[in-house]
C-alpha positions in Angstrom: -3.8 13.1 -21.2 -0.7 11.9 -22.9 1.1 10.9 -19.6 -0.5 8.4 -17.7 -0.4 9.6 -13.6 2.6 9.1 -11.0 1.5 8.4 -7.8 4.4 10.8 -5.8 4.6 11.6 -2.3 7.5 14.0 -0.7 10.8 12.7 -0.5 11.2 12.9 3.5 7.3 11.7 3.8 9.1 8.6 4.3 11.5 9.6 7.4 8.3 9.9 9.1 8.3 7.0 12.0 4.6 6.3 11.7 4.5 6.2 8.1 7.7 4.4 7.6 6.2 1.7 10.0 2.7 1.3 7.9 4.3 1.5 4.7 7.0 -1.8 6.1 3.9 -3.7 7.7 2.1 -2.8 4.1 5.4 -4.8 2.4 5.3 -7.6 5.0 2.4 -8.1 5.6 0.6 -7.2 1.8 -0.4 -10.7 0.4 -1.8 -12.4 3.7 -3.7 -9.3 3.7 -5.0 -9.8 0.4 -5.8 -13.5 0.8 -7.8 -12.7 4.0 -9.5 -9.5 2.1 -10.3 -12.2 -0.8 -11.7 -14.7 1.8 -14.1 -12.4 3.2 -15.4 -10.3 0.1 -14.8 -11.7 -2.9 -12.5 -11.7 -5.5 -14.0 -8.1 -6.7 -12.7 -6.3 -4.3 
């Protein structure tokens, strides 16, 4: 408990085409998704 957890993944996992595209979509559209979520559900989401 002295060290905070660090989320990680296998380095070859990002080479999976589906996961790569999903990661790319979240990177590009993350702010828009956040704005829509805040508009629908409020800032507490």
